[in-house]
C-alpha positions in Angstrom: 44.3 12.1 1.3 43.1 15.6 1.7 39.7 16.6 2.9 38.6 17.4 -0.6 39.6 13.9 -1.7 37.9 12.0 1.1 34.6 10.4 0.3 31.5 12.1 1.8 30.4 10.2 4.9 26.6 10.1 5.1 25.0 9.0 8.3 22.8 6.0 8.0 19.4 5.3 9.5 18.8 1.9 11.0 15.5 0.7 12.5 15.7 -0.7 16.0 12.0 -1.3 16.6 8.9 -1.4 14.3 5.3 -1.2 15.5 2.5 -2.1 13.1 -0.9 -0.5 13.8 -4.1 -1.1 11.9 -4.8 -4.1 9.8 -2.3 -6.8 10.6 -0.9 -9.2 8.1 -0.8 -13.0 8.7 1.8 -13.7 11.3 4.4 -15.2 8.8 4.1 -12.2 6.5 4.3 -9.8 9.4 7.5 -11.4 10.7 9.0 -11.3 7.3 8.2 -7.6 6.8 9.5 -6.7 10.3 12.7 -8.6 9.6 13.3 -7.0 6.2 12.7 -3.5 7.7 15.2 -4.1 10.5 17.9 -5.5 8.1 17.9 -2.3 6.0 19.9 0.8 6.3 19.0 4.1 4.6 20.8 7.3 4.0 19.8 9.9 6.6 18.1 12.7 4.7 16.9 10.4 2.0 13.2 9.5 1.3 13.6 6.4 3.5 10.2 6.8 5.2 8.5 6.8 1.7 10.5 3.7 0.8 9.5 2.0 4.0 5.8 2.8 3.3 6.1 1.3 -0.2 7.6 -1.8 1.3 4.6 -2.1 3.7 2.1 -1.7 0.9 3.9 -4.3 -1.2 3.9 -6.7 1.8 0.2 -6.1 2.4 -0.5 -6.9 -1.3 1.6 -10.0 -1.2 0.5 -11.1 2.3 -3.2 -10.6 1.7 -3.7 -11.2 -2.0 -7.5 -11.8 -1.6 -8.0 -8.4 0.1 -9.4 -6.8 -3.1 -11.8 -9.7 -3.5 -13.1 -9.0 0.0 -13.8 -5.4 -1.0 -10.6 -3.7 0.3 -8.6 -1.5 -2.0 -7.2 2.0 -1.7 -5.0 1.0 1.2 -3.2 3.9 2.9 0.0 3.6 4.9 1.7 6.2 7.0 4.9 5.9 9.0 6.3 8.1 11.8 9.6 7.7 13.6 11.5 9.0 16.5 15.2 8.8 17.3 16.3 6.2 19.9 20.1 7.0 19.9 22.8 8.2 17.7 26.4 6.9 17.3 29.0 8.1 14.8 27.5 7.4 11.3 24.3 5.8 12.6 20.9 7.1 13.7 18.9 4.3 15.4 15.1 4.9 15.2 11.8 3.5 16.3 9.2 3.4 13.6 5.4 3.2 13.9 3.6 2.2 10.8 -0.2 2.8 10.6 -2.0 0.7 7.9 -5.6 1.8 7.0 -7.5 -0.3 4.6 -10.8 1.7 5.2 -14.1 0.1 5.0 -14.8 -2.6 2.4 -16.2 -1.3 -0.8 -19.7 -2.4 -1.8 -21.3 -2.4 -5.1 -24.0 0.1 -5.9 -25.5 1.4 -9.0 -23.4 0.5 -12.0 -22.8 3.3 -14.5 -20.3 4.5 -17.0 -20.4 8.3 -16.9 -16.9 9.4 -17.7 -15.7 10.0 -21.2 -12.1 10.9 -21.2 -12.0 13.5 -18.4 -15.6 14.7 -18.7 -18.6 13.6 -16.5 -21.7 13.0 -18.6 -25.0 11.2 -18.6 -24.9 7.4 -18.2 -23.7 5.8 -21.4 -25.5 2.5 -20.9 -28.7 1.5 -19.1 -27.9 0.5 -15.5 -30.2 -2.5 -15.7 -28.5 -3.9 -18.8 -25.0 -3.4 -17.2 -26.2 -5.3 -14.1 -26.8 -8.3 -16.2 -23.1 -8.2 -17.3 -21.7 -7.6 -13.8 -22.9 -10.3 -11.4 -22.7 -8.2 -8.2 -25.8 -7.4 -6.2 -26.4 -4.0 -4.6 -24.7 -3.9 -1.3 -22.5 -6.9 -2.0 -18.8 -6.5 -1.3 -16.8 -5.7 -4.4 -15.0 -8.8 -5.8 -12.9 -8.2 -8.9 -13.0 -11.9 -9.8 -16.7 -11.6 -10.6 -16.1 -9.0 -13.2 -16.1 -10.7 -16.6 -13.2 -10.0 -18.9 -11.1 -8.6 -16.1 -7.9 -10.5 -17.2 -7.8 -8.3 -20.3 -7.4 -5.1 -18.4 -3.7 -5.5 -17.8 -4.0 -5.6 -14.0 -5.1 -2.0 -13.8 -8.8 -2.8 -13.3 -10.5 -2.7 -9.9 
Protein backbone atom coordinates (compact mmCIF):
# COMPACT_ATOMS: atom_id res chain seq x y z
CA UNK A 1 0.00 0.00 0.00
CA UNK A 2 1.44 3.39 -0.92
CA UNK A 3 1.29 6.46 1.30
CA UNK A 4 -1.52 7.84 -0.86
CA UNK A 5 -3.55 4.68 -0.27
CA UNK A 6 -3.04 4.45 3.50
CA UNK A 7 -5.84 5.70 5.71
CA UNK A 8 -5.30 9.01 7.45
CA UNK A 9 -4.28 8.35 11.03
CA UNK A 10 -5.87 10.93 13.32
CA UNK A 11 -4.70 11.20 16.89
CA UNK A 12 -7.31 10.59 19.53
CA UNK A 13 -7.94 12.49 22.75
CA UNK A 14 -8.60 10.41 25.83
CA UNK A 15 -9.54 11.83 29.25
CA UNK A 16 -7.45 10.58 32.14
CA UNK A 17 -8.88 12.77 34.88
CA UNK A 18 -12.01 14.92 35.19
CA UNK A 19 -12.63 17.50 37.88
CA UNK A 20 -16.13 18.95 38.34
CA UNK A 21 -16.43 22.43 39.84
CA UNK A 22 -19.58 24.32 40.71
CA UNK A 23 -22.90 22.66 41.33
CA UNK A 24 -22.44 18.99 41.91
CA UNK A 25 -24.87 16.35 40.76
CA UNK A 26 -26.09 13.64 43.08
CA UNK A 27 -23.25 11.16 43.65
CA UNK A 28 -24.67 8.40 41.42
CA UNK A 29 -25.23 10.79 38.50
CA UNK A 30 -21.80 12.31 39.02
CA UNK A 31 -20.11 8.89 38.94
CA UNK A 32 -22.02 7.91 35.81
CA UNK A 33 -21.01 11.16 34.09
CA UNK A 34 -17.34 10.80 35.02
CA UNK A 35 -17.31 7.19 33.86
CA UNK A 36 -18.91 8.04 30.51
CA UNK A 37 -16.43 10.86 29.90
CA UNK A 38 -13.43 8.67 30.64
CA UNK A 39 -14.68 5.89 28.36
CA UNK A 40 -14.85 8.16 25.31
CA UNK A 41 -12.23 8.99 22.74
CA UNK A 42 -12.45 12.01 20.48
CA UNK A 43 -10.60 13.00 17.36
CA UNK A 44 -7.87 15.49 18.20
CA UNK A 45 -8.73 18.77 16.50
CA UNK A 46 -12.48 18.06 16.62
CA UNK A 47 -15.05 19.95 18.68
CA UNK A 48 -14.58 17.47 21.53
CA UNK A 49 -14.67 20.12 24.27
CA UNK A 50 -18.07 21.35 23.05
CA UNK A 51 -19.29 17.74 22.91
CA UNK A 52 -18.09 17.22 26.49
CA UNK A 53 -19.89 20.38 27.66
CA UNK A 54 -23.11 19.17 26.00
CA UNK A 55 -22.78 15.83 27.80
CA UNK A 56 -22.41 17.65 31.14
CA UNK A 57 -25.48 19.82 30.48
CA UNK A 58 -27.50 16.71 29.58
CA UNK A 59 -26.28 14.95 32.74
CA UNK A 60 -27.27 18.00 34.83
CA UNK A 61 -30.75 18.02 33.29
CA UNK A 62 -31.23 14.29 33.83
CA UNK A 63 -29.52 14.15 37.24
CA UNK A 64 -31.39 17.13 38.71
CA UNK A 65 -34.73 17.20 36.87
CA UNK A 66 -36.32 19.37 39.53
CA UNK A 67 -33.71 22.13 39.16
CA UNK A 68 -36.02 24.29 37.05
CA UNK A 69 -38.76 23.97 39.66
CA UNK A 70 -36.30 25.26 42.21
CA UNK A 71 -35.69 28.35 40.09
CA UNK A 72 -32.54 27.25 38.26
CA UNK A 73 -32.44 27.50 34.50
CA UNK A 74 -29.96 29.01 32.12
CA UNK A 75 -27.17 26.72 33.29
CA UNK A 76 -23.74 27.39 31.79
CA UNK A 77 -20.90 24.92 31.47
CA UNK A 78 -17.30 25.58 30.55
CA UNK A 79 -14.50 23.08 30.19
CA UNK A 80 -10.77 23.56 30.06
CA UNK A 81 -8.09 20.96 29.58
CA UNK A 82 -4.39 20.42 29.70
CA UNK A 83 -2.25 17.66 28.26
CA UNK A 84 -0.95 15.01 30.65
CA UNK A 85 1.10 12.90 28.21
CA UNK A 86 1.18 11.88 24.60
CA UNK A 87 1.87 8.54 23.02
CA UNK A 88 1.63 7.60 19.34
CA UNK A 89 -1.95 8.25 18.27
CA UNK A 90 -3.21 9.27 21.74
CA UNK A 91 -3.24 12.52 23.64
CA UNK A 92 -4.09 11.98 27.33
CA UNK A 93 -5.66 15.03 28.98
CA UNK A 94 -6.93 16.32 32.31
CA UNK A 95 -10.23 18.18 32.08
CA UNK A 96 -11.77 20.68 34.47
CA UNK A 97 -15.50 21.29 34.01
CA UNK A 98 -17.05 24.34 35.65
CA UNK A 99 -20.82 24.24 36.08
CA UNK A 100 -22.58 27.52 36.89
CA UNK A 101 -26.29 27.47 37.54
CA UNK A 102 -26.36 31.11 38.66
CA UNK A 103 -28.79 32.37 41.23
CA UNK A 104 -32.31 30.95 41.39
CA UNK A 105 -34.79 32.99 39.37
CA UNK A 106 -37.59 34.59 41.33
CA UNK A 107 -40.90 35.84 40.07
CA UNK A 108 -41.48 39.54 39.73
CA UNK A 109 -43.99 41.60 37.90
CA UNK A 110 -45.74 39.51 35.26
CA UNK A 111 -46.07 41.15 31.85
CA UNK A 112 -46.32 40.32 28.18
CA UNK A 113 -44.51 43.10 26.36
CA UNK A 114 -43.01 41.48 23.29
CA UNK A 115 -44.92 41.20 20.03
CA UNK A 116 -42.84 39.28 17.54
CA UNK A 117 -39.49 41.02 18.00
CA UNK A 118 -40.78 44.37 19.22
CA UNK A 119 -40.97 45.61 22.79
CA UNK A 120 -44.19 47.45 23.46
CA UNK A 121 -46.47 48.47 26.28
CA UNK A 122 -47.89 45.67 28.46
CA UNK A 123 -50.58 43.77 26.57
CA UNK A 124 -52.52 42.72 29.69
CA UNK A 125 -53.06 44.16 33.12
CA UNK A 126 -50.43 42.76 35.51
CA UNK A 127 -52.97 42.25 38.30
CA UNK A 128 -55.18 40.15 36.03
CA UNK A 129 -52.20 38.05 34.92
CA UNK A 130 -51.22 37.49 38.54
CA UNK A 131 -54.55 35.73 39.06
CA UNK A 132 -53.65 33.29 36.28
CA UNK A 133 -50.08 32.59 37.41
CA UNK A 134 -50.05 31.53 41.05
CA UNK A 135 -46.53 32.78 41.87
CA UNK A 136 -46.01 35.47 44.45
CA UNK A 137 -43.48 38.26 44.00
CA UNK A 138 -40.08 37.06 45.17
CA UNK A 139 -41.06 33.38 45.09
CA UNK A 140 -38.70 31.04 43.26
CA UNK A 141 -39.81 30.31 39.75
CA UNK A 142 -41.57 26.93 39.45
CA UNK A 143 -42.74 25.95 35.97
CA UNK A 144 -45.15 23.34 37.36
CA UNK A 145 -47.23 26.19 38.80
CA UNK A 146 -47.80 27.70 35.37
CA UNK A 147 -51.22 26.57 34.12
CA UNK A 148 -51.31 25.12 30.63
CA UNK A 149 -47.56 24.51 30.56
CA UNK A 150 -47.84 20.99 29.07
CA UNK A 151 -49.21 22.53 25.88
CA UNK A 152 -46.08 24.54 25.14
CA UNK A 153 -44.15 21.59 23.68
CA UNK A 154 -41.45 21.60 26.35
CA UNK A 155 -40.11 24.98 25.22
CA UNK A 156 -41.69 26.98 28.01
CA UNK A 157 -39.88 28.13 31.09
